[in-house]
C-alpha positions, 0 to 999 in steps of 0.5 A: 448924643453925648449921653448916648455915648456915655451909656454905651461906654458904661454898658461896655465896661459892665460887660467886659470880663477880661482880667476877672480871673486874675482878680479872683485868683489874687483874692483867693491867694490873699484869703489863703495867706490870711488863713494860714497866718491865723492858723500858724502864727510862725508863718504870719511873719513870712507872709507879711514879708512876702506881701511887703515885697510885693507892695514895694514892687508894685509901687516901684512899677507904678512910679516907673510907668 
């Protein structure tokens, strides 16, 4: 019975597509930022600062939750 339950949950996880769009948009934004940094070196420093701020914010949120 436990094996059947585990298989059912695995199938549910694979079918669940909620949040997929958010991840795709985040990946696309990351690709655009990397491309902009490669094309315009002056922008790379500003992009790095933005990603650092986002990283700090995510870390703070993870520690609070």
